[in-house]
C-alpha positions as CSV (number, residue, x, y, z in Angstrom):
1,M,21.5,34.9,17.7
2,K,18.5,37.2,17.5
3,R,15.3,35.5,16.2
4,R,12.7,37.6,14.4
5,H,9.4,36.8,12.6
6,F,9.5,36.4,8.8
7,L,7.9,39.6,7.3
8,G,8.0,41.4,4.0
9,L,7.0,41.0,0.3
10,G,8.7,37.7,0.0
11,G,6.4,36.2,2.6
12,V,3.3,37.7,0.9
13,A,4.4,36.4,-2.5
14,L,5.0,33.0,-1.1
15,A,1.7,32.7,0.6
16,A,-0.1,33.9,-2.6
17,A,1.8,31.5,-4.8
18,T,1.2,28.4,-2.6
19,G,-2.3,29.1,-1.2
20,W,-0.9,28.7,2.3
21,A,-1.9,32.1,3.6
22,R,-3.4,31.0,6.9
23,P,-2.2,31.1,10.5
24,R,0.9,29.2,11.6
25,V,2.3,29.0,8.1
26,W,5.7,30.6,9.0
27,N,8.2,29.1,11.3
28,P,8.3,31.5,14.3
29,C,12.0,30.6,14.9
30,L,11.6,30.7,18.7
31,A,14.7,30.2,20.8
32,A,15.4,27.7,23.6
33,L,12.7,25.3,24.8
34,P,10.8,26.5,27.8
35,A,11.6,24.3,30.8
36,A,8.1,22.9,31.0
37,L,8.4,21.7,27.4
38,A,11.9,20.5,27.7
39,N,10.9,18.4,30.7
40,H,7.6,17.2,29.2
41,T,7.0,13.5,29.5
42,L,6.7,13.3,25.7
43,V,10.2,14.7,25.2
44,R,11.8,12.8,28.0
45,G,10.1,9.6,26.9
46,A,11.6,9.9,23.4
47,W,15.0,9.3,24.9
48,A,13.9,6.2,26.8
49,D,16.0,3.1,25.9
50,I,18.1,5.1,23.5
51,D,21.8,5.7,23.7
52,A,22.2,9.4,22.7
53,K,25.8,8.9,21.6
54,Q,24.5,6.7,18.8
55,V,21.8,9.1,17.6
56,W,23.0,10.6,14.3
57,D,20.4,12.3,12.1
58,S,21.5,11.0,8.8
59,H,19.8,13.5,6.5
60,V,20.5,17.2,7.2
61,H,20.9,19.7,4.4
62,I,23.3,22.7,4.5
63,A,21.8,25.8,3.0
64,G,22.8,29.4,2.5
65,M,23.3,32.1,0.0
66,G,27.1,32.0,-0.4
67,D,27.4,35.3,1.6
68,S,30.4,33.9,3.5
69,D,33.5,32.0,2.5
70,S,31.4,28.8,2.4
71,G,31.5,28.4,-1.4
72,I,27.8,27.8,-1.5
73,A,26.1,28.7,-4.8
74,V,22.4,29.1,-5.6
75,G,21.3,28.4,-9.1
76,P,18.9,30.6,-11.1
77,Q,16.0,28.3,-10.6
78,L,16.0,29.0,-6.9
79,S,17.2,32.6,-7.0
80,S,15.2,34.1,-9.9
81,L,11.5,35.2,-10.1
82,L,11.6,33.7,-13.6
83,H,11.1,30.4,-11.8
84,P,8.4,31.5,-9.3
85,L,7.5,28.2,-7.7
86,Q,11.0,27.2,-6.9
87,Y,11.9,30.8,-5.9
88,V,9.2,30.7,-3.2
89,Q,10.4,27.2,-2.2
90,R,13.7,28.8,-1.4
91,L,12.0,31.4,0.7
92,F,10.3,28.6,2.6
93,Y,13.6,26.8,3.1
94,M,15.3,29.9,4.5
95,N,12.5,30.5,6.9
96,A,12.5,26.9,7.9
97,G,16.2,27.3,8.8
98,C,15.6,30.7,10.4
99,A,18.1,32.4,8.1
100,H,15.5,34.5,6.2
101,D,16.1,37.8,8.0
102,A,19.8,37.9,8.2
103,P,21.0,39.8,5.1
104,G,24.7,39.3,4.5
105,Q,24.8,36.6,7.2
106,V,22.5,33.9,5.9
107,D,25.2,31.2,5.8
108,V,26.3,31.9,9.4
109,S,22.8,32.2,10.7
110,Y,21.8,28.9,9.2
111,V,24.6,27.1,10.9
112,E,24.1,28.9,14.2
113,R,20.4,27.9,14.2
114,M,21.4,24.2,13.7
115,R,23.8,24.4,16.6
116,N,21.2,26.1,18.8
117,L,18.7,23.4,18.0
118,M,21.2,20.7,19.1
119,D,21.1,22.2,22.5
120,G,17.7,20.6,22.9
121,F,19.1,17.1,22.3
122,A,20.7,14.7,24.7
123,A,24.5,15.0,24.8
124,G,26.3,13.0,22.2
125,A,23.7,13.3,19.4
126,K,24.9,14.6,16.0
127,L,23.7,15.7,12.6
128,L,25.2,14.3,9.4
129,L,25.6,17.4,7.2
130,L,25.2,16.7,3.4
131,A,27.3,18.4,0.8
132,F,25.7,18.8,-2.7
133,D,27.7,18.6,-6.0
134,W,26.9,20.4,-9.2
135,F,24.7,19.1,-12.0
136,H,27.2,17.6,-14.5
137,D,26.6,16.9,-18.2
138,E,27.3,13.7,-20.0
139,A,30.9,14.7,-20.5
140,G,31.4,15.1,-16.7
141,T,31.5,18.9,-16.9
142,P,29.8,20.9,-14.1
143,Q,26.9,23.0,-15.2
144,A,26.2,25.9,-12.8
145,Q,23.2,27.2,-14.8
146,R,21.4,23.8,-14.5
147,S,22.3,23.3,-10.8
148,A,19.7,24.1,-8.2
149,F,22.4,24.8,-5.6
150,Y,25.9,23.7,-4.7
151,V,27.4,23.0,-1.3
152,P,31.2,22.2,-1.4
153,N,32.6,19.2,0.3
154,A,35.2,21.5,1.8
155,Y,32.5,23.5,3.6
156,A,30.7,20.5,5.0
157,R,34.0,19.1,6.2
158,R,35.0,22.4,7.8
159,L,31.8,22.6,9.8
160,A,32.2,19.0,11.0
161,Q,35.8,19.8,12.1
162,Q,34.9,23.1,13.7
163,Y,31.8,21.7,15.6
164,G,32.6,18.1,15.9
165,D,30.5,17.8,19.1
166,V,27.3,18.1,17.1
167,F,28.2,17.6,13.4
168,A,29.6,14.9,11.1
169,W,29.6,15.2,7.3
170,A,28.8,13.4,4.1
171,A,30.5,14.3,0.8
172,S,28.7,14.7,-2.6
173,I,30.7,13.6,-5.6
174,H,29.3,13.3,-9.1
175,P,30.4,9.9,-10.5
176,Y,30.9,11.3,-14.1
177,R,33.7,13.7,-12.9
178,A,37.1,12.8,-14.3
179,D,38.4,13.0,-10.7
180,A,35.5,11.1,-9.1
181,V,37.4,8.1,-7.8
182,V,40.3,10.3,-6.5
183,A,37.8,12.7,-4.9
184,L,36.0,9.8,-3.2
185,A,39.2,8.4,-1.7
186,A,40.2,11.9,-0.5
187,A,36.8,12.5,1.1
188,A,37.0,9.2,3.0
189,A,40.4,10.1,4.2
190,Q,39.1,13.4,5.4
191,G,36.4,11.9,7.5
192,A,33.3,11.8,5.2
193,R,30.9,9.2,6.6
194,A,28.9,8.8,3.3
195,V,28.2,10.2,-0.1
196,K,25.0,12.0,-1.1
197,W,23.5,11.7,-4.6
198,L,20.2,13.3,-5.9
199,P,20.1,11.8,-9.4
200,A,17.3,13.8,-10.8
201,A,18.9,17.1,-9.8
202,M,22.5,16.2,-10.5
203,N,22.0,14.2,-13.7
204,I,23.3,10.9,-12.4
205,D,22.1,7.5,-13.8
206,P,22.9,5.0,-11.0
207,A,22.5,2.2,-13.6
208,S,25.1,3.5,-16.0
209,P,28.4,1.7,-16.5
210,R,30.0,5.1,-16.1
211,C,29.5,4.7,-12.3
212,D,31.4,1.4,-12.1
213,A,34.7,2.7,-11.1
214,F,33.1,4.9,-8.5
215,Y,31.1,1.9,-7.2
216,A,34.3,-0.2,-7.0
217,E,36.0,2.4,-4.9
218,A,33.0,3.1,-2.7
219,A,32.8,-0.7,-2.0
220,R,36.5,-0.8,-1.2
221,L,36.3,2.1,1.2
222,D,33.0,0.7,2.6
223,L,31.5,4.2,2.2
224,P,27.7,4.2,1.9
225,L,25.8,6.1,-0.7
226,I,22.7,8.0,0.3
227,V,20.6,8.2,-2.9
228,H,17.3,10.1,-3.3
229,C,14.8,7.8,-5.1
230,G,11.3,8.5,-6.3
231,E,9.9,11.8,-7.3
232,E,12.0,14.9,-6.6
233,K,10.0,18.1,-6.0
234,A,12.4,20.3,-4.0
235,V,15.2,20.8,-6.5
236,R,15.4,20.1,-10.2
237,G,18.3,19.9,-12.6
238,A,17.9,17.0,-15.0
239,D,15.2,16.7,-17.7
240,T,13.6,13.6,-16.3
241,Q,12.7,12.1,-13.0
242,A,13.5,8.6,-14.3
243,L,17.0,8.7,-12.9
244,G,15.5,8.3,-9.4
245,N,14.0,4.9,-10.1
246,P,14.9,2.6,-7.2
247,L,15.6,-0.3,-9.5
248,R,18.5,1.7,-11.0
249,L,20.4,1.1,-7.8
250,R,20.9,-2.6,-8.5
251,R,24.1,-1.8,-10.4
252,G,25.7,-0.3,-7.3
253,L,24.4,-3.0,-5.0
254,D,25.8,-5.7,-7.3
255,H,29.2,-4.0,-6.8
256,G,28.9,-4.5,-3.1
257,V,28.1,-0.8,-2.2
258,R,26.0,-0.1,0.9
259,M,23.2,2.1,-0.3
260,V,20.6,4.1,1.6
261,V,17.4,4.9,-0.2
262,A,16.4,8.4,1.0
263,H,12.8,8.8,2.0
264,C,12.1,5.1,1.2
265,A,11.3,6.3,-2.3
266,S,7.9,7.3,-0.8
267,A,6.7,9.7,-3.5
268,G,6.0,9.5,-7.2
269,T,5.9,6.7,-9.8
270,D,8.5,5.0,-11.9
271,I,8.7,2.5,-14.7
272,D,8.8,-1.1,-13.6
273,L,12.1,-1.8,-15.3
274,D,11.9,-5.5,-14.4
275,R,9.2,-5.7,-17.0
276,G,11.2,-3.8,-19.6
277,S,11.9,-0.2,-20.5
278,T,8.3,0.2,-21.5
279,G,6.9,-1.5,-18.4
280,P,4.0,-0.1,-16.5
281,S,4.3,2.9,-14.2
282,V,4.0,1.9,-10.6
283,P,4.5,3.7,-7.2
284,S,8.2,4.2,-6.6
285,F,7.7,2.9,-3.1
286,D,6.5,-0.5,-4.4
287,L,9.8,-0.8,-6.4
288,F,11.8,0.1,-3.3
289,A,9.9,-2.6,-1.3
290,R,10.7,-5.1,-4.0
291,L,14.4,-4.4,-3.6
292,M,14.2,-4.6,0.1
293,D,12.7,-8.0,-0.1
294,E,15.5,-9.4,-2.4
295,V,17.6,-11.6,-0.2
296,R,20.8,-10.9,-2.1
297,Y,20.6,-7.2,-1.0
298,E,19.8,-7.8,2.7
299,K,23.2,-6.7,3.9
300,L,23.6,-3.8,1.5
301,L,20.3,-2.1,1.0
302,H,19.1,0.3,3.6
303,A,16.7,3.3,3.7
304,D,16.2,6.5,5.7
305,I,12.9,7.5,7.1
306,S,13.3,11.2,6.5
307,A,10.2,13.0,5.3
308,L,7.9,10.0,5.9
309,T,5.8,11.9,8.3
310,Q,5.1,14.7,5.8
311,R,1.5,15.1,4.7
312,N,2.2,13.9,1.2
313,R,4.0,10.8,2.3
314,A,2.4,9.7,5.5
315,G,-0.1,7.2,4.0
316,K,0.8,3.8,2.8
317,P,4.6,4.3,2.9
318,L,4.7,5.3,6.6
319,R,2.2,2.6,7.6
320,T,4.1,-0.1,5.6
321,V,7.5,0.9,7.0
322,L,6.1,0.9,10.6
323,A,4.5,-2.5,10.0
324,R,7.6,-4.2,8.4
325,R,9.5,-4.8,11.5
326,D,11.8,-7.1,9.6
327,W,13.0,-4.0,7.8
328,H,13.7,-2.0,11.0
329,P,17.3,-3.2,11.4
330,R,18.0,-1.7,7.9
331,L,16.2,1.7,8.5
332,I,18.1,4.8,9.4
333,N,16.5,7.9,10.9
334,G,16.9,11.3,9.2
335,S,15.0,14.6,9.4
336,D,15.5,16.1,6.0
337,Y,16.2,19.4,7.8
338,P,15.3,22.2,7.2
339,L,12.0,20.7,6.0
340,P,10.6,20.0,9.5
341,G,10.6,23.8,9.9
342,I,8.1,24.2,7.1
343,L,5.0,24.0,9.2
344,P,2.3,23.2,6.6
345,L,4.2,20.1,5.5
346,F,3.5,18.3,8.8
347,S,0.3,17.6,10.8
348,P,0.5,15.7,14.0
349,A,-3.3,16.0,14.2
350,A,-3.6,14.1,10.9
351,L,-1.3,11.4,12.2
352,A,-3.5,11.1,15.2
353,D,-6.6,10.9,13.0
354,D,-4.9,8.1,11.2
355,G,-4.4,6.2,14.4
356,L,-0.6,6.5,14.4
357,L,-0.2,9.0,17.2
358,E,-1.9,9.5,20.6
359,R,-4.2,12.5,20.5
360,A,-2.7,13.8,23.7
361,A,0.7,14.2,21.9
362,V,-0.6,16.6,19.3
363,A,-0.6,19.8,21.3
364,P,2.9,19.5,22.8
365,L,4.3,18.4,19.5
366,E,2.8,21.5,17.9
367,Q,4.5,23.7,20.5
368,L,7.8,21.8,20.2
369,R,8.2,22.4,16.5
370,H,7.8,26.2,16.9
371,H,10.9,26.1,19.1
372,N,12.9,23.2,17.8
373,P,11.8,21.5,14.5
374,L,14.7,19.0,14.6
375,L,13.7,17.8,18.1
376,F,10.0,17.8,16.9
377,D,11.0,15.4,14.1
378,F,12.8,13.0,16.5
379,V,10.1,13.1,19.2
380,L,7.3,12.6,16.7
381,K,8.9,9.6,15.1
382,R,9.7,8.1,18.5
383,H,6.0,8.2,19.5
384,L,4.5,6.8,16.3
385,R,2.6,3.6,16.8
386,L,0.9,1.0,14.6
387,D,-0.9,-1.8,16.3
388,G,0.9,-0.8,19.5
389,A,4.4,-1.0,18.1
390,G,6.7,1.9,16.9
391,F,10.0,2.1,15.2
392,A,12.7,0.0,16.8
393,A,15.3,1.9,18.8
394,S,18.0,0.8,16.3
395,V,16.3,3.0,13.7
396,F,17.5,6.0,15.7
397,E,20.9,4.6,16.9
398,T,22.6,5.1,13.5
399,R,26.1,6.0,14.4
400,R,27.4,2.5,13.9
401,F,26.2,2.5,10.3
402,F,28.3,5.5,9.5
403,D,31.2,5.3,12.0
404,K,33.3,2.2,11.5
405,D,35.6,3.3,14.3
406,F,32.8,3.3,16.9
407,S,32.8,0.5,19.4
């Protein structure tokens, strides 16, 4: 697939709106890795002591414009200039996924780019593609006008079936739907490895009794829930961020559901509900850490490390997660793709300044992300160090968590 630089009025508007009009803002969408980079000791070293067949990136978004038979829909907040900030965010996402300059073929281009990027990985590695359900109101009715975007389960499943060598899939099912339990069982039977929720964008209260039947079925099926917790900036749908409070996951955990806290709840603040509904506002990450340290949830509560190396998250949360080696068996790697392709979000140099990365790794990592942001995310995390220790290999060997048939 032909790669071209991102030009035009959309780029100018985005740079002006964000203040990021400086060199190396746009993903150049370069093709295959040069041999010297593919064989660089930094890249080869990332695969040391790792079984590539177990490497599943657990947090990969499907994006597009619905210009194929995908069924993807983009809501007005991302497609209308009446919502300028989120409109330019969508432009960034499309550039990050190298589908910005393919009118009429955005859906196909986005998927082809992901497949191309997987050519840079060791054989056996896969991406877990996330479907994304509609915003639903309290009656369980889908609300397209309040939905940021929609990615059908059927499309995620089809991609995983068509390109099973590099893709697996996770369903997204709103628990307020009248058919939620039936849809969950069907998704599991069709090979879904997990279910994705983004409460603040979908209007899901994980602490609501309305989720109980869904939780019971998820526990019976042993199908994990990947739940975004903490502040949600990328997409919006509900009127409040409070639905992303990590403490609201207790209800599902108490039903025996395996739950994955996306991004380790590493952004924003939430009410400390353990001190009542009017309790103090504290960092969401601190509430997540409290849950992780509750012995009763040791076998059920997990977290993905997607986005932790972003500029806005790479402080206390990243350092804490690296240091808490007792948590590592419960951590799962994910990239939050296409976000690694948004160049201003990541700074290897800043991580080196913070003592978490060797200075010599900065230049090759910068080169790597211009060609392959997915591999950049993986290699960067494999080389992070705090007091001489990095993430355990098990953090990246995630297949067993999702694939009960793997032996």
